[in-house]
C-alpha positions, 0 to 999 in steps of 0.5 A: 863819657867817651865811647869805646871802639866797639860801640862806635863800630857797632853804630857804624854797622847798624847805620851806613855800614850795613849797606856797604856790607850788603853790597860786598856780599852781593858782589862776592856772590856774583863773582863766585857765580861767574867763576862757577859758570866758566868752570861748568862750560869749560871756559868757552866764550859765551855766544853772542845773544840772538836778536829778534831778527837774525840776519843771515849772510849768504854767499854772493851767487853772482860771484860764483857763477861764470860770466855769461858768454857773449854771442859771437856776431855772425860775420857778414861778407862785405858786398863787392863794390859796384862797377864804376859806370863810365860816362861813355858806356853805351845804353842798351837799345830795346828792340821793338817787339812784333806787336809794337812794330805792327801797331805803328801806322804805315804811312802811304805816299800821297799825290798833292794838288792845289785845292784852288788855283790862284795867287798866294796872298800870305805865306807860312810864317810860323817863326817870323812875324808878318803883318796881319791886315785884318788885325792891324798887327804883326803875328805868325801865320800857320798856313797859306792864303790862296786867292780865289773867288767866292763860290769857287770849288775847293778840292782835296789837296790829298787823299784821306778821310774827313776827320772834322767838319765845324765852324771855327769862331775866328777861321769860319767853316772848316774841314779837316782831312786825315791823310795816309801820309800822316799829314792832317790838312785843314781847309778854312774860310769855306762857305757854310754849306760843305760837300762832305761829312765826317768819316767820308773817304775822299781822293785827291782832287775831290770836292770838299766845298766852296770858297766863302767869307766866314773867317772873321780873323781874315775878313780884311783880305780879298776872297781866298782859301786858308790852308794849313798842314800839320805833321804829327801835330806841328804846322809845316809849310804847305808850299813844301808839299804842293806842286808848282802851279802851271 
């Protein structure tokens, strides 16, 4: 027997239709609540939900601050160019002070004499090589060799003060005299015994010692006196100072 329409509708409501009806009721209640809330709040937009860590954006303070002004650099005046120095500019001459003038030695003129009278065996050759009969070679000779017999007295060629008395390994017994004209006189090849000591003041012609044979470097020559003169440490020719032999 066929079921009528009301019986089928009743079965639908009791079955699946029950859930559909329940859903429609819930939807109707939700829509009614939504419109009710809008009416109470005056239609304003709902505010955004506040999160647990709200972020607050502050205005950029650097954009509002005025940019720092740069300090004005102090203007340094340029140095004037140095004056050009000409190559021919005269250099200032420093005048010696009174103290410097007073400390300079005052040279005194000295009268010279021959320390011994005899023939000049070897002359002064400081720049030219001369044959050395003892050494058997060519070399310079910084003094003069004056022939004289052994034991002949050797005189001071000029006045002064005895500066040294010593035995030279090559030139034998030697006496040096510092003269007031700035010349240092050196007497070599003397006998071992001399007549003066260091510090003695001697006059021109005073006896210094006697001719000997102590100079090994000139032992190949006949008996003689070896005489040297130095001006400010440089050897000079003794014949330029000694007078002519009479």
